[in-house]
LOBA-771139 format. One line per field, with one value per residue (C-alpha): residue number from 1; x negated, y, z negated; residue in three letters. Coordinates in pm, whole numbers. Layout:
seq = [NUM:...]
east = [X:...]
north = [Y:...]
up = [Z:...]
type = [ala:...]
***
This chain:
seq = [1:2:3:4:5:6:7:8:9:10:11:12:13:14:15:16:17:18:19:20:21:22:23:24:25:26:27:28:29:30:31:32:33:34:35:36:37:38:39:40:41:42:43:44:45:46:47:48:49:50:51:52:53:54:55:56:57:58:59:60:61:62:63:64:65:66:67:68:69:70:71:72:73:74:75:76:77:78:79:80:81:82:83:84:85:86:87:88:89:90:91:92:93:94:95:96:97:98:99:100:101:102:103:104:105:106:107:108:109:110:111:112:113:114:115:116:117:118:119:120:121:122:123:124:125:126:127:128:129:130:131:132:133:134:135:136:137:138:139:140:141:142:143:144:145:146:147:148:149:150:151:152:153:154:155:156:157:158:159:160:161:162:163:164:165:166:167:168:169:170:171:172:173:174:175:176:177:178:179:180:181:182:183:184:185:186:187:188:189:190:191:192:193:194:195:196:197:198:199:200:201:202:203:204:205:206:207:208:209:210:211:212:213:214:215:216:217:218:219:220:221:222:223:224:225:226:227:228:229:230:231:232:233:234:235]
east = [3568:3843:3908:4170:4274:4478:4656:4987:4985:5119:5058:4687:4676:4883:4574:4284:4343:4395:4063:3877:4045:3915:3610:3654:3699:4050:4290:4492:4717:4827:5092:5059:4734:4919:5076:4670:4536:4802:4674:4267:4307:4510:4374:3985:3885:3512:3579:3821:3921:3980:4202:4167:4514:4836:5204:5139:4772:4552:4234:3994:4237:4207:3874:3833:4082:3933:3589:3689:3727:3569:3239:3414:3249:3503:3488:3651:3885:4031:4071:3905:3478:3453:3155:3301:3555:3196:3057:3314:3404:3017:3109:3333:3180:3244:2964:3041:3256:3410:3537:3887:3861:3625:3497:3496:3197:3082:3301:3184:2852:2887:3067:2726:2554:2694:2765:2339:2306:2501:2342:2032:2246:2538:2914:3034:3198:3551:3605:3442:3532:3271:3542:3546:3526:3845:3775:3960:3923:4175:4425:4258:4286:4049:3993:3884:3988:4322:4425:4416:4182:4358:4096:4082:4050:3661:3656:3751:3536:3214:3290:3397:3038:2857:3006:3014:2637:2526:2171:2005:2009:2269:1965:2162:2182:2357:2688:2660:2736:2950:3207:3157:2978:2724:2430:2381:2326:2673:2765:2442:2614:2940:2810:2692:3051:3246:2985:2989:3357:3337:3144:3351:3685:3427:3168:3128:2837:2890:2494:2399:2584:2609:2733:2701:2334:2023:1737:1621:1509:1656:2001:2240:2356:2602:2465:2719:2647:2374:2190:1874:1782:1722:1414:1312:1366:1132:789]
north = [2791:2810:2503:2546:2186:2198:1867:1700:1503:1598:1281:1259:1639:1611:1251:1481:1824:1650:1449:1835:1983:1686:1755:2136:2312:2598:2401:2518:2394:2363:2141:2230:2447:2803:2748:2723:3042:3203:3131:3076:3531:3542:3356:3373:3071:2990:2631:2441:2151:2065:1782:1658:1493:1793:1793:2229:2274:2061:2115:2184:2532:2590:2561:2809:3044:3021:3103:3415:3599:3383:3175:3057:2705:2421:1983:1832:1523:1283:900:946:889:905:1091:1364:1486:1507:1683:1905:2011:2117:2305:2515:2575:2284:2209:1916:1576:1332:986:873:720:822:839:1145:1098:1105:1452:1625:1544:1699:1979:2023:2060:2321:2493:2562:2704:2972:3042:3167:3503:3591:3445:3663:4022:4049:4417:4747:5043:5389:5640:5713:5359:5146:4782:4474:4197:3970:4208:4253:4680:4894:5288:5630:5906:5676:5684:5352:5261:5026:4775:4557:4174:4181:4470:4342:4052:4257:4445:4119:3957:4190:4287:3943:3931:4258:4272:4140:4218:4020:3939:4068:3723:3555:3806:3788:3366:3470:3643:3433:3170:3334:3446:3610:3942:3973:3879:4162:4450:4338:4364:4797:4841:4724:4842:5218:5150:5118:5387:5566:5499:5462:5741:6087:6100:5801:5928:5903:5617:5599:5202:4966:5058:4925:4824:4871:4541:4311:4390:4560:4568:4725:4930:5054:5291:5223:4947:4984:4860:4495:4415:4293:3933:3863:4043]
up = [-2478:-2365:-2074:-1809:-1679:-1357:-1228:-1170:-1422:-1737:-1944:-1838:-1871:-2226:-2334:-2187:-2315:-2711:-2631:-2550:-2858:-3037:-2930:-3062:-2727:-2667:-2369:-2112:-1903:-1552:-1351:-943:-793:-758:-1117:-1161:-1008:-1179:-1496:-1415:-1325:-1642:-1858:-1792:-1885:-1933:-1716:-1565:-1416:-1172:-992:-600:-493:-604:-463:-362:-287:-334:-517:-206:-157:-502:-531:-258:-386:-741:-563:-357:-637:-998:-1019:-1333:-1318:-1180:-1273:-991:-1219:-917:-788:-478:-498:-102:9:280:-61:-334:-36:75:-311:-336:-47:-183:-515:-697:-968:-1039:-952:-1152:-1021:-1252:-1461:-1697:-2049:-2267:-2345:-1947:-1914:-2322:-2185:-1805:-1940:-2178:-1889:-1676:-1938:-2039:-1681:-1762:-2194:-1996:-1875:-1954:-1829:-1501:-1611:-1535:-1679:-1629:-1767:-1808:-1861:-1503:-1274:-1413:-1246:-1395:-1178:-1357:-1223:-959:-981:-975:-1091:-1044:-1320:-1320:-974:-870:-546:-315:-136:106:-8:178:-24:-344:-227:-202:-540:-740:-667:-720:-1060:-1161:-1067:-1216:-1351:-1080:-697:-450:-146:193:282:-62:18:333:353:38:197:531:557:731:702:1115:1179:1279:916:860:1040:877:503:625:710:439:161:327:361:-39:-118:17:-163:-504:-505:-569:-254:-80:28:-348:-490:-844:-862:-561:-511:-200:-242:132:321:-35:-119:-308:-675:-854:-1175:-1449:-1740:-1973:-1672:-1606:-1269:-1200:-1098:-720:-670:-407:-632]
type = [met:arg:ile:leu:val:ile:asp:asp:asp:pro:thr:phe:gly:arg:ile:leu:cys:gln:his:leu:glu:leu:ala:gly:tyr:glu:thr:phe:lys:ala:leu:ser:gly:arg:glu:gly:ile:arg:ser:ala:tyr:ala:leu:ser:pro:asp:leu:ile:leu:leu:asp:val:cys:met:ser:asp:leu:asp:gly:phe:gln:val:cys:lys:val:leu:arg:glu:his:ser:gln:thr:pro:ile:ile:phe:leu:thr:ala:val:gly:glu:val:gly:asp:val:val:gln:ala:leu:arg:leu:gly:ala:asp:asp:tyr:leu:val:lys:pro:phe:gly:met:ala:glu:leu:gln:ala:arg:ile:gln:ala:ile:met:arg:arg:phe:ser:gly:his:ser:leu:pro:ser:arg:cys:tyr:asp:asp:ser:thr:leu:ser:ile:asp:leu:val:arg:gln:arg:val:glu:lys:arg:gly:val:arg:ile:glu:leu:ser:asn:thr:glu:phe:arg:leu:leu:thr:tyr:leu:leu:glu:his:arg:gly:arg:ile:val:pro:arg:glu:glu:leu:ala:arg:ala:leu:trp:gln:asp:ala:gly:asp:gln:ala:ser:ala:tyr:leu:ser:leu:tyr:thr:ser:arg:leu:arg:arg:lys:met:glu:asp:asp:pro:arg:gln:pro:ala:tyr:leu:arg:thr:arg:tyr:gly:val:gly:tyr:trp:phe:his:gly:lys:gly:asp:thr:glu:pro:pro:asp:pro:thr:gln]
***
């Protein structure tokens, strides 16, 4: 299991990684928020341990950026334990929040608890390739028959969310909240618009999409080569 530690305290990061490696984990360190974002995309870790107070980007900013393209589990490790900070971290998509100082036994227990939540299904998909369509979420590159498809930021985020949740129908409300933190009528209209734009760029026939499929009245799913139709979440 690969763990990325994002913390601008080199001594703390080194000691933490040593303890984690003794426990059998493979670790990587990033000493700033920006370096952490780059490392997360380049390394595709299974878990991220993220500090709040850093000199360039704080942990909240880093978490927000990462959640735009990734569902990798994130645990905040910080000396800041105010209730408001915990709430903000969880709202941004963090999976847990541990206040320093803490014991390694507690940290390992929390890591194991989070990873158990992923044990019933595969970790988020970050790549797809069927010889016609190629998607690399880490490199943020989409190609069709070897020709690069240029996507807007919102189109890429929409495709990312569907690919990372491959195997299930994603309700419209969930997608809208993931993209705009809103599930109202306007967000729903935007979702229809960006789905249509994405299909025009990706599909041979946007009216009969092969990849970005719809369950009317429910939501959308990414249908890859060899996939079966996922069950209806409303039934």
